C-alpha positions in Angstrom: 88.4 70.2 14.8 87.7 66.5 16.0 91.4 65.0 15.2 92.4 68.4 17.8 89.2 67.0 20.5 90.7 63.4 19.7 94.1 64.8 21.0 92.8 66.6 24.2 90.8 63.5 25.0 94.1 61.2 24.7 96.2 63.6 26.6 94.1 63.3 29.6 93.4 59.7 29.8 96.2 58.5 29.1 94.5 56.0 26.7 93.9 55.9 23.2 90.3 57.1 22.2 88.6 56.6 19.0 86.5 59.2 16.5 83.2 58.8 17.1 82.7 58.4 20.9 79.6 59.6 22.5 80.7 60.2 25.1 83.1 62.7 23.9 80.9 65.8 23.6 81.8 68.7 20.7 83.4 71.6 20.7 79.6 73.9 21.3 79.2 71.0 24.4 77.6 73.5 27.5 80.7 73.9 30.2 80.0 70.5 32.6 79.8 68.8 29.7 83.7 67.7 28.4 84.8 64.5 29.9 86.1 63.9 33.2 89.3 63.7 34.6 89.7 59.1 35.6 90.5 57.0 32.8 87.6 54.6 32.6 87.5 50.7 32.7 84.3 48.6 32.0 83.3 45.2 32.6 79.9 43.3 33.3 78.6 40.7 35.9 75.6 38.5 35.5 73.3 38.8 38.4 70.3 36.4 39.3 67.1 37.5 41.1 66.1 33.9 42.3 62.6 32.3 42.2 60.8 35.5 40.3 57.3 35.0 39.3 57.6 35.1 35.4 54.8 37.3 34.9 55.8 37.9 30.3 54.6 34.5 30.0 51.2 34.2 31.5 47.7 35.5 30.7 46.5 37.7 33.0 44.0 36.2 34.9 45.8 32.5 35.7 46.8 32.6 38.8 49.2 29.3 38.4 52.5 31.6 37.9 55.5 29.6 38.3 58.9 31.6 40.0 61.8 31.2 38.1 65.6 32.9 37.9 65.6 35.7 35.8 69.2 36.6 35.4 70.5 40.3 35.0 73.2 41.3 33.0 74.7 44.8 34.1 77.0 46.6 32.7 79.6 48.2 35.1 81.8 52.1 34.4 84.0 52.3 36.9 87.2 55.5 36.9 90.3 53.5 36.4 93.7 53.7 35.6 94.5 53.5 32.1 97.8 51.6 30.7 99.1 53.8 26.6 97.7 51.3 24.3 94.7 50.3 26.3 92.4 48.7 23.1 88.8 50.4 23.5 85.7 48.4 24.5 83.4 48.2 20.8 79.7 47.6 22.7 77.2 45.8 21.0 73.4 45.6 20.7 70.3 45.2 19.2 67.2 46.4 17.7 64.2 45.1 17.1 63.4 46.0 13.0 60.3 47.2 11.6 58.2 44.4 11.5 58.3 41.5 10.1 61.9 41.9 9.7 64.5 40.6 12.4 66.4 42.4 14.9 69.1 44.8 13.7 72.9 43.9 15.2 74.7 47.1 15.9 78.3 48.1 17.6 79.3 51.4 19.1 82.3 53.2 19.4 84.1 53.1 23.0 86.8 54.8 25.5 86.8 52.0 28.6 89.1 49.9 28.8 87.9 46.3 29.9 88.5 45.2 32.5 91.1 48.2 33.5 92.5 48.5 37.8 90.3 50.5 39.0 91.0 54.2 41.1 90.4 54.8 44.1 87.0 54.0 46.7 84.2 55.4 48.2 82.2 56.2 45.0 79.2 57.3 44.5 77.0 55.1 42.6 75.0 56.2 39.6 71.8 53.1 38.7 71.1 53.6 34.8 67.4 52.2 33.5 67.1 51.3 29.8 64.1 52.4 27.4 61.8 49.6 26.2 63.7 47.0 24.5 66.7 48.2 24.3 70.2 48.3 26.2 73.4 49.6 27.5 75.4 49.9 24.3 72.3 52.6 23.7 73.4 54.9 26.3 77.1 55.0 26.6 77.1 58.6 25.9 76.1 59.1 29.2 77.5 55.4 31.4 81.3 56.6 30.0 80.9 60.5 30.4 79.9 60.0 34.3 82.4 57.3 35.0 85.1 59.9 34.1 83.5 62.0 36.4 84.4 59.7 39.4 81.3 58.1 39.8 81.0 54.1 39.5 78.0 54.0 36.5 75.6 50.3 36.2 73.5 49.7 33.5 71.1 46.9 33.7 69.7 44.8 30.9 66.4 44.4 31.3 65.6 41.9 28.6 62.2 43.3 27.8 59.6 41.4 25.7 59.4 42.2 22.0 56.4 45.0 21.9 55.8 44.1 18.7 54.7 40.7 18.6 54.0 40.5 22.5 50.2 40.3 24.3 49.0 43.1 26.8 49.8 41.0 29.7 53.3 40.5 28.7 54.3 44.3 27.5 52.5 45.2 30.6 55.7 42.7 32.3 58.3 45.6 33.1 55.5 47.9 34.8 56.6 45.1 37.5 60.0 44.1 36.5 61.6 47.5 36.4 61.2 49.0 40.0 62.3 45.3 41.2 64.8 45.1 38.9 66.6 48.9 40.0 66.4 47.8 44.1 67.8 44.0 43.2 70.4 45.4 41.0 71.2 48.3 43.8 71.5 45.7 46.7 73.6 42.9 44.8 76.2 45.7 44.1 76.8 46.5 47.5 78.6 43.3 47.3 80.4 43.2 44.6 81.3 46.3 43.9 83.0 46.2 47.4 84.4 49.6 48.4 84.7 51.1 45.4 81.1 52.2 45.7 79.8 54.0 49.0 76.3 52.0 48.8 74.7 54.8 50.7 76.0 57.5 47.8 73.1 56.4 44.8 71.2 57.7 41.9 69.1 56.4 39.7 68.7 57.5 36.0 66.0 55.9 33.5 64.8 56.5 30.6 61.5 56.4 29.4 60.1 52.7 30.4 63.1 53.0 32.4 62.2 56.3 33.4 58.7 55.0 35.1 61.6 52.3 37.0 63.8 54.5 38.8 60.3 57.4 39.6 59.1 53.8 41.4 62.1 52.3 43.0 63.1 56.4 43.9 59.8 56.2 45.2 56.3 57.5 43.9 54.2 55.3 45.2 51.8 52.9 42.9 48.1 53.4 42.8 46.0 50.3 43.4 44.2 50.9 40.7 46.3 52.2 37.7 46.3 51.3 34.4 48.2 48.3 34.5 47.1 46.8 37.5 45.2 44.1 35.4 47.1 43.7 33.1 49.9 42.3 34.8 49.8 38.3 35.5 48.7 37.0 39.2 47.5 40.1 40.3 51.6 40.6 40.8 51.7 44.2 40.2 48.7 45.0 42.8 50.8 43.1 45.0 53.6 45.6 45.4 50.5 48.3 45.1 50.4 51.3 47.8 49.1 50.2 50.9 49.6 46.7 49.7 51.9 44.1 52.2 54.8 44.5 49.6 54.9 48.1 49.0 58.0 49.3 50.3 59.6 46.5 48.4 58.9 48.5 45.4 61.6 51.5 46.3 65.0 51.4 46.8 65.9 53.3 50.5 68.3 56.7 50.7 67.7 57.8 47.2 70.0 61.0 46.7 68.3 61.8 43.4 66.9 60.5 40.4 66.4 61.6 37.1 63.8 60.2 33.8 64.4 61.1 31.0 60.8 61.2 28.7 59.2 59.0 31.6 56.5 56.6 31.2 53.7 55.8 33.5 52.3 59.0 33.1 49.1 58.1 29.9 46.3 57.0 29.2 46.6 57.5 33.3 49.1 57.5 36.3 50.8 54.9 37.3 50.8 56.5 40.7 47.9 59.1 41.1 48.7 62.3 43.3 49.7 60.5 46.5 51.9 57.8 44.9 54.1 60.9 43.1 53.4 62.8 46.3 55.4 60.5 47.7 58.8 61.2 45.6 61.1 62.9 48.0 64.6 62.4 46.2 65.4 65.3 44.6 64.3 65.2 41.2 65.9 66.0 37.7 62.9 65.8 34.6 63.8 66.2 31.0 61.3 65.5 28.5 60.9 66.7 24.5 57.2 68.5 24.6 56.5 67.0 21.1 57.2 63.4 22.1 54.6 60.9 20.3 55.3 58.2 22.2 55.4 59.1 25.4 52.6 62.5 26.1 55.6 65.0 27.6 51.6 66.8 29.4 50.8 63.1 31.2 54.4 62.7 31.7 56.6 64.9 32.8 55.2 68.4 33.2 52.4 65.7 35.2 55.7 64.6 37.5 57.3 67.6 37.1 54.1 69.1 39.3 52.8 66.1 41.7 55.9 65.5 42.9 55.3 67.9 45.4 57.5 66.9 48.2 60.4 66.9 46.1 63.4 69.5 45.1 62.5 69.7 41.6 63.6 70.6 37.5 62.4 70.3 34.4 64.7 70.9 31.3 62.0 71.2 28.3 63.7 70.8 24.4 61.0 73.0 22.5 59.5 70.9 19.7 62.0 67.4 20.4 60.3 64.2 20.2 61.0 61.0 22.1 64.2 60.3 21.1 66.8 61.8 23.7 68.6 59.5 25.5 70.3 58.0 23.2 74.3 57.2 21.8 73.7 59.1 18.0 72.4 56.3 14.9 75.7 53.9 14.6 76.1 52.7 10.4 74.4 49.5 11.4 71.1 51.8 11.6 70.7 53.7 9.3 69.2 51.7 6.5 66.1 52.6 6.6 64.3 55.5 8.4 63.0 52.5 11.8 65.8 52.2 12.4 67.3 55.8 13.1 63.9 57.1 14.1 65.3 54.8 17.5 68.0 57.2 18.1 67.7 60.3 16.2 64.9 63.1 17.0 63.8 64.4 13.1 64.8 68.4 14.6 67.5 68.4 17.2 70.9 66.9 16.4 71.3 63.6 18.8 75.3 65.0 19.5 73.5 68.3 21.0 71.0 67.1 23.4 73.3 64.7 24.5 75.8 67.4 25.2 73.3 69.6 27.4 71.9 66.1 28.9 75.1 65.2 30.6 75.9 69.8 31.2 72.9 69.3 33.5 72.8 66.2 35.1 76.3 66.7 36.1 75.2 69.8 37.8 72.5 68.3 39.4 74.5 64.7 41.0 77.8 66.9 41.8 74.8 68.7 44.1 73.2 66.2 45.4 75.7 63.3 45.1 79.1 64.9 46.3 77.4 68.2 47.8 78.9 71.0 45.8 77.0 73.6 46.3 78.7 75.5 43.3 76.9 73.5 41.0 74.2 74.9 41.8 74.6 77.6 39.6 74.4 76.0 37.0 70.4 74.8 37.2 69.0 77.9 39.2 68.8 80.5 35.9 67.9 84.0 36.2 64.9 83.3 33.2 63.4 80.0 32.8 63.2 80.0 29.0 66.9 79.9 27.6 65.3 82.0 23.8 65.8 85.2 26.5 69.3 84.7 28.0 71.5 87.5 27.0 75.8 88.6 27.6 76.7 91.2 26.5 80.8 90.2 26.9 83.6 91.7 27.4 85.4 92.9 24.2 87.7 90.5 23.3 85.8 87.6 24.9 86.4 84.4 22.4 82.9 83.9 20.6 83.1 80.3 22.1 83.4 81.2 26.1 80.5 79.9 28.3 78.5 82.2 30.0 79.5 83.2 33.5 75.7 83.6 34.7 75.9 86.2 37.8 74.6 89.3 38.3 73.3 91.3 34.8 73.6 88.0 32.7 70.9 86.2 32.0 71.8 84.0 28.9 72.5 80.2 30.6 75.2 79.9 33.2 77.6 77.3 31.3 76.4 78.0 27.5 78.5 79.8 24.5 76.1 82.8 22.8 73.6 81.6 20.6 74.0 78.2 22.2 71.2 78.4 24.0 68.1 78.2 22.0 64.6 76.2 22.5 64.6 75.3 26.1 63.0 75.9 29.7 64.2 74.7 32.6 61.7 74.7 35.7 62.7 74.3 39.2 60.4 73.4 42.1 61.6 73.1 45.8 59.8 70.8 48.0 57.2 71.7 49.8 58.4 69.8 53.1 
């Protein structure tokens, strides 16, 4: 079966693809998870945000905060013309091991070709913000797949501090840096990518700490009494809070869609408050496991869903899933300890399965809001909220793996196969305004 999938993708992309590539969904994936028609190119750029406050390395009460150049590597995937025989990229990264052990290095197979010739232009831009102390090599299931569908995808390496040895002030620094990194990178990519992108057609996708980042950069304003205001050194986060002089600089104007997976920012008190969440107007797709031990579901995605009243929004919930809902399956180097594996894998759900479902819904959501493809709305607006309640009496002779067509008399979620839409809910609310 794996060989048949491999050969199909080879024919589609006209480039060699290895088995075990996270961006290539399996045969049980819902309909829209499949790779798109484009080959995928890859390159990295280094961007420098000059004269930024060094909030990671100072105590919260300090007033003398030096300004430093903040260097950000941005990995970019794009639709490309890939030559036969092009060697696929191998991505590399590292993660903090269980203290006191040193970081663990890992590698991840890809399907993209380094520096391949870009195909077409004016593609929608998708910016990805990873989880705390993660890196872009952990989310290639998403970045490569979206590039194959005609998006230019830029994943920021945020260079987070080590959370296991850092002071509370240092651990709070990403609450300042994340949204500012996103806004800065979006502006710089206008020049770096030029006509390859449509700079006015942008979506933001973030996981965990990155979910906080994209919600804030996407328009949720920060509460001046929020939980991290007094932790970030020099009062710098307060400068960008709601009602303050630089509040507008935390938001990226004109964002067309926001996707937040297991978004941080809701506990112990909301970073935004009711007024801040109500400021969100961009369409919103939230994805979370209801048993997340790291980011509480009720004060996380569920609270954002009910609080973002002026956004047209969806909430996909995985029943009994934890925090690891948005990363590649565990690479071989990370399978030696439970700590290392728990970065990537949920104890109950198959990781490749969740990634395929995420791809299905993210693909539909971006198609509606970045491509004005109204036909994809049918994959988001379900007849039943609880996937377990869906039914489809398929006509005799229908292949077992056929996708539910949705429509009148069919409640099995559109694009899913029989017995493969289980353990989820999808809620939907229209914007109040």
